[in-house]
C-alpha atoms as one frame of an Amber mdcrd trajectory, in Angstrom:
protein
  -9.548 -18.780  -2.089 -12.374 -17.208   0.540 -16.284 -18.075   0.272 -17.243
 -15.002   0.857 -19.142 -13.313  -2.118 -20.463  -9.514  -2.697 -23.576 -10.617
  -2.337 -24.312  -7.946   0.883 -22.337  -5.062  -0.976 -24.451  -5.247  -3.740
 -27.479  -5.192  -1.948 -26.274  -2.521   0.094 -25.275  -1.133  -3.867 -29.107
  -1.791  -5.029 -30.353  -0.057  -2.146 -29.047   3.426  -3.067 -29.215   4.943
  -6.170 -27.131   4.963  -9.234 -25.424   8.267  -8.843 -25.223   7.208  -4.740
 -23.058   4.846  -5.573 -20.794   6.357  -8.352 -21.777   4.944 -11.538 -22.320
   7.871 -13.403 -22.507   6.292 -15.952 -21.156   3.859 -18.681 -19.064   3.123
 -21.730 -20.603   3.760 -25.151 -21.122   7.520 -25.777 -21.772  11.364 -24.917
 -20.219  12.038 -21.494 -20.912   9.556 -19.101 -18.333   7.832 -17.039 -17.448
   5.001 -14.075 -16.732   6.983 -11.187 -13.643   5.078  -8.989 -13.605   6.042
  -5.278 -10.367   4.468  -4.262  -9.718   4.588  -0.516  -6.346   5.491  -0.101
  -3.597   6.416   3.408  -3.162   9.464   4.750  -2.181  12.487   2.483   1.535
  12.395   2.355   2.069   8.582   2.291   3.099   6.571  -0.391  -0.063   5.839
  -1.361  -1.894   8.799  -1.319   0.659   9.924  -3.778   0.538   7.535  -6.467
  -3.124   7.444  -6.197  -3.087  11.165  -6.761  -1.143  11.143  -9.413  -2.955
   8.269 -11.319  -6.036  10.645 -10.850  -4.891  13.181 -12.746  -3.771  11.720
 -15.765  -6.987   9.593 -16.005  -9.072  12.701 -15.861  -6.611  14.157 -18.728
  -6.589  10.887 -20.349 -10.568   8.456 -19.903 -13.048   9.627 -21.007 -14.619
   6.631 -19.340 -13.664   6.347 -16.043 -13.009   9.201 -13.130 -10.729   8.210
 -10.772 -11.260   9.711  -7.416  -8.826   9.133  -4.040 -10.439   9.029  -0.602
  -8.219   9.917   1.805  -9.439   6.510   4.310  -6.881   7.116   7.195  -5.286
   3.301   7.105  -5.462   0.121   5.531  -7.661  -1.692   7.866 -10.433   1.748
   6.923 -10.632   1.432   3.826 -11.888  -1.859   3.672 -14.566  -1.162   5.863
 -15.592   1.671   3.891 -15.786  -0.510   0.697 -17.649  -3.375   2.604 -20.517
  -0.343   3.202 -20.258   0.568  -0.482 -18.574   4.266  -0.160 -15.804   3.049
  -2.309 -15.032   1.158  -5.404 -11.535   0.060  -4.849  -8.724   0.785  -2.741
  -4.893   0.660  -2.929  -2.904  -1.428  -0.193  -0.993  -4.900   0.999  -2.541
  -8.780   0.463  -1.598  -9.279   4.170  -4.652  -6.486   5.356  -6.717  -8.437
   2.785  -6.075 -11.369   3.678  -6.828 -10.846   7.506  -9.877  -9.119   6.681
 -11.147 -11.930   4.771 -10.489 -14.725   7.601 -11.841 -12.212  10.859  -8.075
 -11.620  11.179  -6.834  -8.820  13.617  -7.463  -5.799  13.116 -11.007  -7.580
  11.940 -11.946  -9.141  14.621 -15.518 -10.902  14.530 -16.371  -8.701  11.312
 -18.134 -10.510   8.136 -16.219  -7.817   5.531 -16.455  -8.256   1.639 -13.363
  -7.627  -0.465 -12.223  -6.433  -3.846  -9.963  -8.280  -6.218  -7.231  -8.631
  -7.539  -6.581  -5.585  -9.867  -2.710  -4.441 -10.370   0.293  -3.823  -8.294
   1.696  -0.316  -7.421   4.487  -0.757  -5.880   7.620  -2.339  -3.991   8.274
  -0.953  -0.513  11.244  -1.150   1.724  11.085  -0.881   4.866  13.196   0.434
   7.673  15.049   1.644  10.379  16.490   4.638  10.748  18.175   6.606  13.701
  19.052  10.317  15.051  22.344  11.409  15.195  23.963  11.906  18.790  21.622
   9.124  20.563  23.845   6.922  20.291  21.528   3.875  17.559  23.865   2.258
  15.403  22.520  -1.321  15.366  18.750  -3.101  15.818  19.296  -3.665  19.654
  20.179  -0.116  20.565  16.542  -0.233  19.737  15.209  -2.475  22.738  13.212
   0.064  25.437  13.994   3.257  23.485  12.021   6.019  21.448  10.781   4.045
  18.490   8.131   5.505  15.838   6.628   2.310  14.684   4.421   4.196  11.585
   1.368   5.262  12.423  -1.192   3.506  14.367  -4.506   1.836  12.336  -2.006
   1.391   9.424  -2.342  -2.559   8.387   1.800  -2.290   7.307   2.516  -1.490
  11.087   0.239  -4.758  12.019   1.591  -6.296   9.359   5.862  -5.343  10.958
   4.413  -5.746  14.863   2.879  -9.333  12.799   5.792 -10.858  11.470   7.634
  -9.827  15.195   5.431 -12.048  16.719   8.902 -14.707  15.371  10.049 -13.375
  18.486   7.580 -12.459  21.115  10.535 -11.356  23.604  12.426  -9.486  21.171
   9.142  -7.940  20.042   8.334  -6.825  23.744  11.505  -4.878  24.331  11.271
  -3.146  21.266   7.338  -1.881  21.364   8.440  -0.615  25.529   8.559   3.034
  24.423   6.645   3.250  21.231   5.852   6.668  19.813   2.217   6.718  18.830
   1.669   9.120  16.577   0.284  10.164  13.059   2.802  10.249  10.150   2.021
  14.275   9.731   3.685  14.825  13.405   6.582  12.949  12.918   9.615  15.216
  11.660   8.447  17.178  14.770   8.341  15.011  17.288  12.100  14.174  15.544
  13.222  17.653  15.623  12.243  18.641  19.488  14.009  14.712  20.945  10.475
  12.788  21.653  11.437  10.421  17.974  15.265   8.996  18.654  14.541   6.220
  16.111  11.996   5.629  12.669  10.640   2.303  10.498  11.012   4.591   7.542
  10.506   2.782   4.085  11.019   4.131   0.364   9.174   2.892  -2.744  10.449
   1.403  -5.767  13.998   1.494  -5.419  12.564   5.819  -5.944  11.800   8.385
  -3.349  10.776   8.164   0.090   7.580   9.062   1.460   6.670  13.197   1.562
   6.032  12.816   5.690   9.770  10.885   5.631  11.637  13.862   3.186  10.127
  16.257   5.490  11.553  14.061   8.162  15.135  14.399   6.761  14.870  17.740
   6.249  14.977  18.813   9.912  17.312  16.001  11.200  20.741  14.741  11.205
  19.843  10.278  10.123  21.651   7.593   9.713  20.456   3.887   9.086  20.366
   1.335  11.469  22.480  -2.090  11.030  20.541  -5.156  11.384  21.211  -7.405
  14.505  21.049 -11.299  13.800  18.428 -11.842  15.830  16.266  -9.394  13.781
  17.511 -10.761  10.730  16.489 -13.765  11.601  12.531 -12.868  12.566  12.628
 -11.118   9.448  13.967 -14.405   7.278  11.349 -16.588   9.232   8.450 -15.006
   8.279   6.242 -15.642   5.799   4.162 -11.985   6.405   7.672 -10.298   4.720
  10.628 -11.070   3.129  14.209  -9.670   3.983  16.478  -7.882   1.764  19.776
  -5.507   1.932  20.219  -2.986  -0.992  21.398   0.279  -2.051  20.237   3.071
   0.341  18.153   5.310  -1.879  15.994   8.325  -1.441  17.919  10.532   1.534
  18.971  14.015   0.746  21.303  13.154   3.310  24.674  10.905   3.871  22.663
   7.447   5.866  24.736   4.751   5.708  25.445   2.559   1.723  22.546   0.236
   2.940  19.131  -0.441   3.702  18.571  -3.601   5.509  14.711  -4.785   6.219
  12.353  -5.897   4.737   9.338  -5.334   1.895   5.877  -4.968   1.766   4.307
  -5.636  -2.053   1.240  -3.279  -2.805  -2.203  -3.268  -5.089  -4.903  -2.155
  -6.288  -7.767  -3.561  -5.804 -11.525  -2.896  -8.028 -14.712  -4.028  -6.978
 -16.613  -6.979  -8.992 -19.155  -5.264 -10.446 -16.852  -2.752 -12.161 -17.457
  -2.843 -15.555 -14.315  -4.818 -17.298 -13.937  -1.770 -19.859 -13.498   0.265
 -17.493 -10.952  -1.422 -15.454  -9.191  -2.186 -18.842  -8.714   1.166 -19.239
  -7.022   1.874 -16.336  -4.366  -0.360 -16.963  -4.026   0.920 -20.418  -3.404
   4.113 -19.728  -1.451   3.939 -16.527   1.140   1.766 -19.764   0.643   4.250
 -22.454   1.205   7.593 -20.147   2.777   6.020 -17.140   5.670   8.645 -17.956
   2.914  11.342 -17.347   1.955   9.574 -13.350   5.471  10.010 -12.725   5.509
  13.415 -12.852   3.035  13.099  -9.535   5.264  10.380  -8.102   8.886   9.429
  -9.633   7.712   6.389  -7.761   5.452   5.285 -10.427   6.595   1.936 -12.019
   7.890   2.313 -15.474   4.693   0.039 -17.044   4.995   0.980 -21.161   8.471
  -0.315 -19.926   8.334  -3.736 -18.298   4.565  -4.922 -18.004   5.810  -7.333
 -15.299   5.551  -4.563 -12.637   1.120  -5.060 -13.180   1.634  -8.586 -11.267
   4.544  -8.674  -9.105   1.251  -8.553  -6.357  -0.776 -11.080  -7.879  -1.047
 -14.687  -6.183  -2.679 -17.913  -6.799  -4.712 -19.434  -4.733  -5.429 -15.539
  -2.892  -9.165 -13.708  -4.342  -9.783 -13.950  -8.312  -7.975 -11.170 -10.469
 -10.889  -8.587 -11.674 -12.545  -9.416 -15.060 -11.128  -6.502 -16.493  -7.468
  -6.614 -15.188  -7.200 -10.703 -16.469  -8.391  -8.416 -20.246  -5.716  -6.685
 -20.310  -2.892  -9.775 -19.045  -4.351 -12.204 -21.649  -3.231  -9.762 -24.282
   0.141  -8.509 -23.417   1.213 -12.253 -23.087   1.175 -11.842 -18.888  -1.378
 -14.083 -17.640  -1.125 -16.811 -15.065  -2.922 -19.773 -15.141  -2.779 -20.425
 -12.052  -5.222 -17.222 -11.122  -8.685 -17.567 -11.018 -10.861 -15.173 -13.570
 -13.273 -12.782 -11.549 -17.205 -12.374 -12.865
């Protein structure tokens, strides 16, 4: 585990009023509640959609917690804003948090505090699709073409780029004509012929993000077959996990199989948040997961299989927030290799 503490963040929080930092009260009576400002990615992403769905259900079901989704634009930004004292939690990959803990790209030279592990909320299946008529059928065909490799500034794009360092020459060829635009502009760029292939993704074997669903509604697509040189990159990298599975999420017939790499996401919580508040979040998404799914169908069915909560929890990493630890211990999910937060 990193030796970093939350001392600087606690100083920042102590230097402003309780209302300003988002804690409007505590458990115990009346309408007092704990505000949780949750750092999220851009609108249209699965991260944003999931957070919004949780927010709606918590406002209906909890008198103790107010979940407030904050669009930060990307994973690195969420961590920086949290460090400044303007978020209480965020949702992103363990990989991005580890980079922040160790001042690695894109956090070079930064000394940042990070939050504690909380609970997993989706497994992302990244894969390539190409526009019909481009002649792109395999990943080798992507080299030198106009390819969209996710939004600049996203931690998951950085993770992909770092995984590609397993073959620096292949990475250079793939990124020769990379298209750098926001996800909200992808559908239009594809329709206008400015993009020939896209790094797409699905969530929890259910659906696509909104930006990709809009894209496939406007252009014809097909999956891209993974060649040996690309597959070896993802099989050898310790940053991602190679997979093959049945295709899902597309309205059109893009092919039968996805070949790509998995990413794990979880929510992280400020250790200064009360254990009761974080416990309440886990209990409600467990009990009311079906209501959350009305807003995000890919949300895990925690009530049917609580193991989903701990899919992304890691040992020899950050402590697990005390409220989440309480929930895991009471539901026989706790692993003694994990560290419990204060």
